[in-house]
Each structure stands twice: as C-alpha cells, then as structure tokens.
KETOR-799457 format. One record per residue (C-alpha): z, x, y. Coordinates in steps of 0.5 Angstrom, whole numbers, plus 500, padded with zeros to 3 digits. Layout:
BEGIN
ZXY/...
***
This chain:
BEGIN
595182612/595176607/601172604/601171597/604164594/606164586/602160582/607156578/603150576/602147570/595148567/591146560/592150554/585152554/586155561/592160558/587166559/586164566/590167571/591164578/593167585/594163592/594167598/593165606/589170610/592173616/587168620/589162616/584161611/588159604/585162598/585160591/583166586/582164579/581170574/578167567/576173562/572167558/567165563/560168564/559165571/562167577/563161583/565160590/567154594/569154601/571147604/573146612/577140615/571137618/566131617/563125618/569123622/568129627/561126629/560124637/559117637/553118641/550123635/552120628/550125623/551131627/557134622/552133616/546136620/551142622/552143614/545144613/544149619/550153618/547157612/540158614/541165618/547169621/547174626/548179621/543177616/538173620/533172614/532165613/535162607/537169605/544166601/540161598/534166596/539171593/543165589/536163586/534170584/540171579/539164576/544161580/545154584/548152590/549146594/553143600/557136601/559133607/564127607/569123612/574129613/571135609/565139608/564144602/559149601/559152593/555156589/555159582/551165578/551167571/554174569/551178564/555180557/554187558/560192559/556197562/552193567/555190573/549189577/551181577/558182579/556186585/551181586/557176587/560180592/553181596/552174596/559172598/558177604/552174606/555167605/561169609/557171615/554164616/561162618/562168623/556168627/551162625/544163629/543155629/535157630/532151633/525153629/529150623/532144626/527140625/526142618/533140617/533134621/527131616/532133610/538129613/533123614/530124607/537124604/539117608/532114606/535115599/542112600/538106603/535104597/542105593/546099592/553103591/551106598/549100601/555096599/560102602/556102608/558094608/565096608/564101614/562095618/568091616/572096619/575096626/569098631/573103635/575107629/571113626/570110619/566104622/560109624/554110621/555117618/549120614/545121620/537120620/531122624/533117630/540119631/539127630/532128633/534125640/539131641/533135644/531130649/538131653/540138651/538143646/540142638/542149638/547148644/549142641/550145634/554151636/559147640/560143634/561149630/566152635/570146635/570144628/569151624/576154625/579159620/585155620/582149617/578153612/580153604/576158599/576158592/573164588/573164580/570169575/571174569/573179574/580181575/585178580/585184584/578185585/577177587/582178592/579184595/572180595/576174599/580178604/574183606/569177606/573172610/579175613/574176620/572169620/574167627/575174630/569176633/572183634/572185627/565186624/562191619/568191614/568194608/568190601/574194598/578195605/585196604/589190606/597189607/600183602/606180604/610175599/612169603/620168603/620161601/613161598/613154594/616150600/611153604/605151600/607144598/608143605/601145607/597139609/591142613/587136613/592131615/594135621/587136624/585128623/592124624/592126631/585124632/586117630/587112635/587106632/588103625/582103620/582096618/584090623/590086622/591082615/586077614/581077608/574078610/567079607/560082608/554079604/548084604/542081602/538085597/533080593/530082587/534089586/536088579/543090581/548085584/555089586/561086588/566091591/573088592/577093597/585092598/586097604/593102604/596104611/598111609/603111615/607105614/607105606/615105604/613109598/613117597/606120597/607122590/609115588/604112591/599117588/602115581/602107583/594108585/593111578/597106574/593100578/587103576/589104568/591096568/585093572/580098568/583096561/578093557/583091551/584084549/587080555/585084560/581082566/575085564/575082557/576075561/570077565/565079560/567073555/565068562/559072562/560073570/561081569/557086565/561092568/568093571/570099574/577100578/578106582/581109589/577109595/579115600/577113607/581118611/588121612/591115614/588110609/586109602/584103599/585100592/578098589/575094584/567094583/564089579/557089576/555081577/551077572/546072575/552067573/557071576/553071583/553063583/560063581/563068586/569064588/571063581/570071580/575072585/580067583/580070576/582077579/588073583/590069577/590076573/594079579/599073579/602077572/606081577/609075582/614073577/621075576/621075568/625081565/621081559/615082563/618088567/621091561/614091557/611094564/616099564/614101557/607101559/608105565/612110560/606111555/601111561/605117564/605121557/598120555/596123562/600129560/597129553/590129556/591134561/595139556/589139552/583138557/577143557/578148562/573149567/569143564/567141571/563147573/562147581/565140581/572143579/572149584/569144590/575140588/580145588/578148595/578141598/585140595/588146598/586142605/590136602/597134603/600138597/606134596/602129594/600133587/607136587/607141581/600138579/595141583/590143578/590136575/589133582/593127581/601128579/605125573/613123573/616129571/623133571/623134579/623126580/630123580/633120574/627122570/629124563/623123559/620117556/622110556/627111550/630117553/630114560/630107560/633106567/628110570/622107568/625100569/626102576/619105577/616099574/620094579/617099585/610098582/611091582/613091589/607096591/602091588/605085591/605088598/597091597/594086593/593079596/588075599/590076606/589084605/582083601/576086604/569085599/562087600/557083596/550086595/545082592/541075593/545072598/542065597/546065590/553065593/552061599/555055596/561058592/563061599/561056604/557062607/550058608/551057616/554064617/549067622/545073620/545080622/541086621/544093620/540098625/541104620/540101613/535096615/539090611/540083613/547081612/553076614/560076615/566071614/573070612/575068605/580062605/584063598/591062597/595068593/594065586/594059582/599060577/594061571/596068569/598066561/591068559/592075561/596081559/597088561/594093556/598093549/601100546/596105545/595105537/591111538/596115542/600121538/607121537/608127542/606122548/613119547/616126547/615127555/620133555/617136550/610136553/613139559/616144556/609146552/606146560/612151561/610156556/602156558/605157565/608164562/602166558/597164564/602169569/600175564/593174563/587176567/589184567/582186565/575185567/570182561/565177560/565173553/560176549/555171544/555176538/563174537/561167536/561164529/555159526/556153522/557154515/554149509/561147506/558142501/551140499/548135493/543130492/545125497/549130502/549136507/556137510/557142515/563145518/564149525/571152525/573154532/579158534/578159541/584155545/579151548/578147542/585146541/586139538/579137539/574135534/567133534/564129528/557127528/554123522/547121520/545116515/538116513/536110509/531110503/529103503/522102504/521110504/516112508/514106511/518106517/515101522/517099529/521093527/525097523/527101529/528095533/533092528/537099528/537098536/540091535/545093530/548099534/548095540/552089536/557094533/559097540/559090543/564088538/568094538/569094545/576091546/578095540/576102541/578102549/585105547/581110544/577112550/584112554/586117549/580122551/576120545/568118546/564115541/557112540/552109535/545109536/538109532/536116529/531119534/526122529/522116527/526115520/530109518/537111520/543111525/547117528/555116529/558121534/565121535/569127539/576127541/583129539/583130531/589126529/586119530/578121529/578118522/581112525/575111530/570113525/572108520/573102525/565104527/563104519/567098517/564094523/557096521/558094514/560087517/554086521/549089516/551086510/553079513/548078519/548071518/555070518/558075523/552075528/552068532/545066535/548067542/550074540/543076537/540073544/544077548/543083544/535083545/536082552/540088553/535092549/529089553/533091560/533098557/526098555/524095562/528101565/524106561/517103563/519103570/520111570/516115574/509117572/511125570/517122566/512117562/507122561/512127558/514121553/507120552/505127549/511126545/508120542/502124541/505130537/511127533/510122527/513115528/515116536/513109538/510108545/515103550/509098550/509098542/517097542/517091547/512088543/516089536/522086540/518080542/516079535/523080532/527074530/534072527/531072520/527078520/533082523/537079517/532081512/532088514/539089515/541087509/539093505/539098510/545102507/543101499/541108498/542113504/542121505/547123509/548129514/555131517/557136522/565137523/566142529/572144532/579145531/578144523/585144519/583142512/575143510/576139504/581133507/576132512/570132507/573127503/576123509/569122512/566121505/571116503/570112509/562112508/563109501/565102504/558102507/553106503/552104496/549110493/548117496/542121494/535123496/535130498/528131497/526124497/528121504/522120509/522126514/517125520/514131522/509134527/501133527/498139524/493141530/487145528/485151532/480151537/482144539/482140545/485133545/486128550/490121550/489117556/493111559/495107565/501106569/504102574/507107578/502109584/501116582/497120576/500125571/498130567/502133561/498139559/501142552/498149549/501150542/503157541/507157535/510154529/518154530/518157523/514163526/520168529/515173532/511168536/517164538/520170541/514171545/513164547/520164550/518171554/511168556/515161558/520165562/514169566/510163567/516158570/516163576/509166577/504160575/509155577/509158584/501158584/501150582/507148586/506152593/500155593/495150591/500144592/497140586/503135586/509132588/512134581/510140578/514143571/512149567/516152561/517152554/517145550/519144543/517139538/520138531/515143527/512147533/513149540/509152546/508152553/507145557/505144565/507137567/504135574/505128578/500127583/498122588/492125590/488128584/487124578/489127571/482130569/481133576/488136575/487139568/480142571/484145577/490147572/485151568/482155574/489157576/491159569/485164569/486166576/494167574/492172569/487176573/493177578/498178572/494184569/492187575/496194576/500192570/502198565/507199560/513201565/512195569/511190564/518193561/522193568/519187571/519182565/522184559/528187561/529181566/528176560/533180555/538180561/537172562/537171554/544175553/548170558/551165553/551159557/545160561/539156559/533160560/529160567/523156565/523150570/522143567/523145560/522139556/528138551/526137543/526130541/534130539/536134544/541131549/542125545/550126544/552129551/552123555/557120550/561126549/567129553/567136556/560139558/561146555/563144548/558138548/552142549/554147544/555141539/549138541/545145540/548146533/547138531/539139534/538144529/541141523/538134524/531137525/532141519/530148522/537151521/535157526/542157529/543161535/550163539/547161546/549154548/543150549/540148542/534153543/532156536/535163535/530168537/529176534/530180540/528186537/521183537/521183545/524190545/519193541/513188544/507192547/503190553/497190549/500185544/503181549/496180553/492179546/497173545/496170552/488171551/488167544/493162545/493160553/487162556/482156557/476161554/479162548/476160542/482159538/487156542/491149541/491144546/493137547/493133554/497126555/494123562/496117566/492114571/495109576/493101575/493101582/486101586/485108590/485104596/492101595/494108593/491111599/494106603/501107600/501115599/498117605/503116610/508119605/504125604/503126612/510125614/512131609/507135611/508134618/515136618/514142614/510145619/515143625/512137627/517131625/515124627/519118626/516114620/515107624/511111629/507115624/505108621/503105627/499111629/495110622/494103623/491104630/487110627/484106622/480110617/478115622/481122621/478124628/482118631/488120627/488127630/487125637/493120636/498125633/496130639/498124644/504123640/507130640/505132647/509126649/515129645/514136649/511140643/507146645/499145644/498151640/503148635/500142635/493144634/495149628/499143625/493138625/488143623/492145617/493137615/486136615/485141610/491140606/493133606/488128608/484126602/477129601/472128595/476133591/470137588/472142583/468148580/469151573/466158572/468160565/466158558/470153554/469154547/472147545/470140548/475135549/476129544/479123546/485119543/485112543/493110544/492103541/490107534/495113535/498112528/491112525/489118529/495122527/494120519/487122520/489129523/495130518/502133519/505139518/509140511/515144510/519146504/523142500/530141503/534143497/530150497/532150505/539149504/540153498/539159503/546157506/550156500/556160498/555164505/
***
C-alpha cells in the first residue's frame, strides 16, 4: 500500500517534459519519482534524518562512521562493496554525505541510447535492490571497520587543513557547550578506534543503526528516463520492506495498492520529518544569550585569511512565518552580496580590506539558522579588523531609520528581486546539478515543507498569489511590497546587531591583536583540529551613523520587462505544470543521432562565424557567445611578454567592470575574458545567459577593452597596474605549488605544443614587465585581427546576431583580415622511432612521470578511432596493474591525450619512492607484461564481446565521457566551463568551441568535446589489425613508435623525502591490511626505531599486541610491509630490446629544440572552411 500526492508544483520550462510523483510507502518512507525522457542517466538518492547531532557525546563521528559502514555488505548480499562495484562496472558514480541532521546516499549510472537494449535499465533496478538491502540488514562486518575508521580519519585530516572547515569549527566552539552543535562532528582515529576497547564496533554500529535508521525518517528520490509506473514499482519493491524484518525476497514487479490521500496537498505541506525528530532532542539553545563574541584561530602563513560573521536566528522564537523568514534570508543575501556601486563589497574593495565577499545562510539545526558574511581579508584588512566590522554595521544602519523614501526604494528593490527569482527559475536548466539535485530533493523531503510552499523544486520560496495581499509587482500591489519591506527592516534590526554577532577569524592572529585588544587573552589548543585559538567579547555599539556612503542595489538594468509582470510569470508556470502532468508516458533515452552540428553561417578573409541553433526547451531564452580575436601585429613573433600583457589586459577589464556587470550576474549571465590558450596573440570573450541583453554585456566588455588597450597610460593608473601584476603573480604561484603529477602534465604540454610557456618562464616575464612595455604592446594589439565566433542556443535571427556582434567589435578592431596569414601555433612533428625525455625539478616532495605514446594525427580518422578503443581498454586493465598490482605511485592515470594536431596514450604517475627514470623503466616492463596477458587465449569472438561491444555501448551514451581514467584534456578544453551557467549546456558549448578554435572541425554529437570517430572502423576492426596497431605504436620493442616523456624530480634530498613520506606510506599500508595505528604513535615508533627495519617491526609488533591484535594478523601485515613499503635499492631489469635510445631535451632551450624538430603544418584555413560553406 502507498499514498500518492499530486505534484502540482512549479518547474522550469526546460522540465516540461518531466513528470513527477510524490508517494508515501506503507512503512513511512517518502518518495519522489521523476521521469525525464530527455535523460540518459538514471540516479537515486536516499536521505535519513540522522547525522552528526545523533553522535553519543563520548563517540564523536559515530554517525559518520555508520554512513561509511552501512553500504559495505548486507545479510542478503554479503559480498563486500558489491553496490559500489556494480555502479562502477556500468560507468557510474556514487557517494554519501553526513551533515548535522541528515545523512544521504546517492548514485547515478549511464543509460545506453538503444531502444532494444535495456541491460542498463535492469542494472539500475538490480543496483537499487542491492542498495536497499543495506538499510534492512546491514552486517557491519568488524573486519572492515578499521578500514573505514582510517577513511574517516583521512577525511578529518583533510578538513583540518581547509580554512573554511577550520573557521566553521570555530563557530562550533562559540556554541553552547551543552548543545549537540558544539561537539566535534567528523570523527577521527582517536574518537572512533577507541570503541573497541569497551564494546565491539559492530555492536555499537548496530545499536546506532537500529535507533536512527528508521523508515519513517527516510526519503528516497528516483530519477530516470523510465516511466513513472516503472520507477514507482522499483521504489515500492525495493524500499517498502525496510523496517519490516518479516518481509523478504519481494519480487521487483510485485503488485502494490495505491491510495490517494483525501487531503494530499495539506498532508504533504505539513510534513516535517527532520524537525519532528530533532526538536524534541534539543534541550538548550544553540548559542548563549546575546553578547557579541569572537574566536581568533591562528594559522600563520596559510595564504588564506578568512573572517566569517554570523548572526544566529532562533527559529522557535521568530515572529515571522517560515516562508517569510526564508524569503527575508534570501533578500538579505542579495543585498549584502551585491557588488554594485554603493554596496558594502564596493567599499571593502576600494579600501583594500577585502578581496572577496560572500553572503549566505548557515543551516545549523532545525532550531537555528544564521545569517553569514564570509570575507577574504587582505593583510591590510586583518590589521584593521575593527574597521572592517565597523563598516559592516555602518552599512546595516541603512535599515535603522524611518525614512519613507528609503522604505519605498527598498520595497521596489524587493519586488524586482522576487520577479528576477521567478524569471531565473522559469528559465533554469533542469537537472544541471546532477546527483547534487536529487540529493537536495531527498533532503528537502525531510525538511518542513511549509517553508517551500509550492516552490519545492526551486528549494527556496517566492512571494506568489498564495500570500495575502499579493497582486503582482510593485506597480500592481504597492501596499503589499511596502508592508513586506517594513517587515524585512524589522527582521534585519532584530537579527543583525553587534550584541547578536559571533565571528570566527582564521589567519595570523598577531595582525589583529591591537585592533581588537586581544593581546592579553588566554590561548587554547583544540584537541581535534590541533589549532591554537583565543576567545573574547566584542565591545561595539550598533552603528556610527555613517550610512550615507552606502546604498541598496539599484534597479537591475539587465532585467527584462517580464520581471515586472509577476502575475504573468506565475501563469507561465501554471502552463508548464499542466504540460508536466501529461509527460513521461513512455520510456525512451535521448539519441545522439538527433543532435544537429554547428553550421558555418559566414566566412571571409577576416571572420568565421558559426551558429548552433537549438530547439530543445532546455535552451529557451539562453545564448552562449564565444569570440576569439587573434592579433596579426608581430605575426609569428608571439613572445611570453605578449601573453603576460594579455593577462594584464583581461584582468584589468574584469576588475573595471566588476560593479557595472554585477547586475548581469544576478540575472543569470556569466562572462569572462582571457588570453588565447593556443600560444598566439589573442583574447577570448565568452558570455552566457538570457538572450535579451547578451549583446549589452558583450558591448560593455568590448568598450572597456578598447579603453584600456588604446589609452593605457590614461585609463590605467600605476596602482591598478601594480595590483594587476600582484593578482597574476599569485595565480602563477598557485600553479607552481600544484602537485607533481599536475606539473609534469603541464610540462608535457609545453614540450608538445608551440608557444606553451612553462610557469617559470611566465614568472620571469612578469617580473621584467614594466608599465611602458605594457602600454607599447597594448596600443597596437587590435589594429588588425582575425575573428572567430560561435553563437549557440535559442538563436532568433542569424543575420541580426552576426551584424550585432560585428558592429560592436568594429569599435575595437580597426581591420579584420588574415584568414590565411594569422599565426596558428601547432604541435611538434615527431619522427618515427623517437624517444625524447625532458627532465626538470619541482618543490613537491614527490617525483612524477608523464609518459606519452603518439598513436595518431587528429586528421587520421581510422587511427584515431583505434586509439580511443585502446585507451578504453588500457584505462581498465593496464591501470589496474600499475596502480594496484605494482603500486607504482600515489597517483596513476592512464588514458588518451589530445594535443592540437596529434593524440595518443598517456601514463602519468606520481611517486614518493621511485624516481622518474625508474618509473619509466618499470612502466615499459609492465606494458610488455600486460600485452602478453592481453593476447593470451584472446580470439576474434572474445575480442568483440569483451572489448569492442562494450566500447561501442559506452561511446553511444550521449553525456558520458569515455571511461579512460585520468584522460588529460586538450589545450583549450575546460577554458569556458568554469565561467558558464548550466553544466550540461556548458560542456556541449565548450566541446564545439574546442573544435573551432583548434581548427579541427570534427564535430561529434557527444558533449565532451572529443573529436568524432568513425564507429564503422571499430565495428569492422579485426583482432589481428588491432594487435598490429599495438605492436607498432605502443610496445617498447617497436621500431616505429613515437614516445615522449616529461620527468620531474623533487628538489629535496632523498633523506628528506624518505623522512617525510615513509610515515605516510607505512600509515596507509598498515591501515589497508587491517592494522590501523594512530599517526602520533607511528611517528614515535619510527623515531625510536631509527634506521633499523628490524627494530621498526619489533616496535610495531609490541604496539599491536598491546592493542589486542592477533599475532597471525600482525605477522602477515609486517611481512608484507617489509616488501611493499620500506625503501629498498629498487634495481630493475629490462629483458627486451629497445630500438631507440633516449634523447634528452633541455627545458631551458625548449623553444630552440622545438624549432629544430619542426611543427606539423595543416592545410590553409580557407580551404578547410570551404568544405563547410553552403551546408
């Protein structure tokens, strides 16, 4: 039996093809079923109303450990990690999260775009069946508890290094010592491993699970392209028997009785599972009575200095409705987070106190929220912390007066804010959040639903026709908005005051001592995060009356007129609701063959203009515009100085437009301007957002670029120039501190690609750059340019779009030309049977190898297809040998790698024990061993079934990247995604743009940016031909393969590295063999043992015996440790003949070496583009 609730809730227009159903199973589990025929993935999330606050006071982290242990094994499925294995085998992903009051488990798997192959669909139901069993009869096998305790401890160790986590833990320390929020939550080795000394871990976990994981406290969300009926059957069959030990072995498609609640809407909105569970548990308020208090946490030299201001809200004593409070909190974030002129952020930036401001709401518990302002402080800001806080209260004094004009202005701003929120949700991309979306839905089902009203799917309410007095926007219901503005002012004055302030500072506490008078405060040490801190009270009055320098955000100039027609917007939502109710009647998976490709709309000597017009509702009102301008000044002579000047230019443009374009960000636009990543002299401008004002945003960027470049001396002050250099220097410094495997990957790119300068070279050029040089280069940058355009999305008029963009650019560029003259950096032309090695050093304590085997020019369609198949195979079988069997490094990546003109197979390894030369020798041995195992007993039939068919199935999935672990992107891949709204759309646009700017134009229907491949090549591929391909291009004994390696060796001495990394290696190894140990204890044992391996083993034996471990387990583990972890001579033998001797490249003279080798030359651009004209 299950109860069904109608799903009359507003959804975005892009979700009109979705259908929804809310049901309640007979055991009390609330379910949301989502059928979306446009999806090619199926996903599920289960949330339960338990979390950190359920930890016994003596066992911090127990809820977190339970989350780790629940999905290990069950009575029905005792195989360890079966659920996780099943998800990975079909190319999916899984995760779980524990927060204060909720714990969530979720996964997603790809579906194959085939109408007659439902194997992946059955995989979904099978995985859910296994998954659900863990919530009926989890085994909590104590043999795996140590493993998960170590995993929790590792998470905590990571948290202890994160400034944001440290700062939030500071807020916990400010809380009432008797409340649950005050306690340490994540757990670590010390808090969890001690359970076994008093009672078994298994018994403790079973008792916790029995008390907390009750079905009436659970919520489940299922989403996929399958029908609602199918998904409901899966949910009912899998989850109905949770909590009922008598019901086992239910059939997947068992019949169920469905009852519609007589008052469904009221029942659903009255649901508040989490609040019902938790409010009765809280015996005291979260934060003590009013009195501004602070915590100063010392983290010297961290690079990050963070100040977080918190204003707690007691939800049990607030005088506003739950919906009003939620809207007031959102409006507060909107006002405080504004970067417009007159905003608090604007004042902070101009004072050089703050580099970033974020306003948000911290959810503490069912009884407490907090308004939060997070500030990234400069050194000057830290020294003047009292002034930073004073400025905040000066700004909030705007709300303390009784000025009717201000209230009217605030009411208008509130109305427009509500209209913009409605508009942005209406045009939002459905499903952009992936598993984060369904996790949010399942956790939302546990929340008080009255908070959301009819806006469940949005996650935050808006004012609408259900609110008394609401009749639309300000001009339609002025009295309503003035009333709400007055209530908002009361809300701010009640909550945002000095005596309700708590703040957490993380940084150099010596800088703030004088400004706060904290020099003489006692210092404490946190037992779990290990930081030093001071606590005190803040003496400050409400405000100084200096609010005249501030203002609330002005009317948004980028908002379309429909945002002032809120009744019309609400009517539009109703139409979508009706469409959603009728959707999802059949099962289908989106087929990639139906996707159109970009079209060349216009091309001449100075321009190529591409259009990708979309009709899918997901693109409604959305445009993506990407433009590249390639300068022909100093053609072919691009230097590193040119690149640095372009970095400065782009940085200055963005800083100068920060306040002007902030309202565009509020309207859902995103934009960026950055130097071309191809090694030429050029810039890329990218904008995404509603189509109505996209040209306005573009023109502002273009005009500012013109002002800076043409009149550099006039429009850029020496201070702005200096600050821009500092920001770029910080960015490069951050790059230099990347882990060795990332740096070696960049090094390989610098070897292969023309004009891809190393970070050291860029830093030197930045140091040498002066104001006069920047002015000289900028002044002629845009005299003559070649332009490349891609407009993608809901395009109305192609010609109008073209002329609008070009007219705007005419103000910046004097002349467009150079189709066959502009400099196009290329890839080096490597000869056959070559073996090049580039070596360098790094500050990281580990060594790294990037091993690249070139297998195909990007223009060679058959070889490219075979390379993709080979990468698919190697990323599973070879990767397993390198990472697991031989344990070559902490990081091991295997897959395909794409450069401008070629692609091939890469193996990237980071190791603390082996040097890069030894790694390469071992890799080549393992490749030969892998090949012998691969061909053994392999015939044509097995080759097709085991490899070819699986590859083709994975390739046919529209959104799924090929399973090539660690595949490195092409040079420009990913350059736009970080600045674009909507992940799926962003990836698709990025993929097409990557093809265009790299001039490959091999567009494919998948969304990853990969070159299209000829599937028929793989379908017709014979085993003998595939093996010949491997022998010629992969095996070390080949006489024709093309191989390049980049190697990084740590600058630190071997002794220093061993001293640093040996404890880490031993710690993780011992944990993996069931012998976990406290880190401090291990360090002490290593210190006592000195260099003696025998002494180390004896001391470890003594330690584990004192912990009650079995002698047999200890002996086996220590024997393995001696072989696998402790450093040895590392001698390697190579028993095959290499045809090519290594040739070493000097990184200092890299450009000279590249010019000597030569570069690959392609056909002229005009010839290439002629093939697309008239299509």
